[in-house]
C-alpha positions, 0 to 999 in steps of 0.5 A: 149687636148694638148697645145703647149709651145713655144720654142726659137724663136717660132720654136720648142715647147714641148706639154702639155696636157690640162684636158678634161671634162666629157661632152667632153668624152660623145661627143666623144662617141656619135661622134662614133655612140655609146651609152654613158656608164660608162665603156666608160667614165671611159676608156676615163678618165683613158686615159686622166690622167697621161701618155699621151701614154699608152699601152692597157695593162697599160690602163687595169691595171690602170682601173682594180684598180678602175673598175674591171668590165671592161675587157681587151677585152672591153678596147682593142675594144674601143681603136680600135674603137676610133682609127678608128674614129681618136679620139685616135692615135696609136703610134707604135715603134720597139719592143715595144707594141703599145701606144695610145694617145687621138688625139690632136687638134694640130698636133705634132711629136714624139721622141721615146727612143728605150731603155726605150720607153719614148715618147716626143711630139714636133712641129718644124716649120722648119720641117713642112715647109720642108715637105710642100716644099718637097710635093710641089716639087713632086706635092703632096697635103698633107692630113696628116703625121706622123713623129717619130724620134728614138734614146735614151733619155738623161737618157738612154744615161747617163746610159752607 
């Protein structure tokens, strides 16, 4: 699903997605206890192409061009079902609509532009180590976390 691209001193990485084959899509659908249908496979294919974080509306519009028989309700229900099964991750930010991404094999965090909605995925070893240290200090056993940082991307900052 995603691969990590090493940054300086192996501390920080940006994430690139790897292509997913149709058999993997079918396996995901079966994992949810659902019947494999063309519509579900088409939805997963559309999610894996292009933009990594897509709204339900964007996904519907993208699908509608090739598969007008797939309705918005079908797309939305399937997204919610995949989210419940942790196959899709929902990313929410401020006043922007929820965005969905196929859940990566490798954990990552997000930088979110509050002006244009751009999302940058990254992993930072130092942040991960700090989170573990904080959990240990307060005697917590971490089972997962979400880190989303908000600000303005370079393009939006330069528009001023």
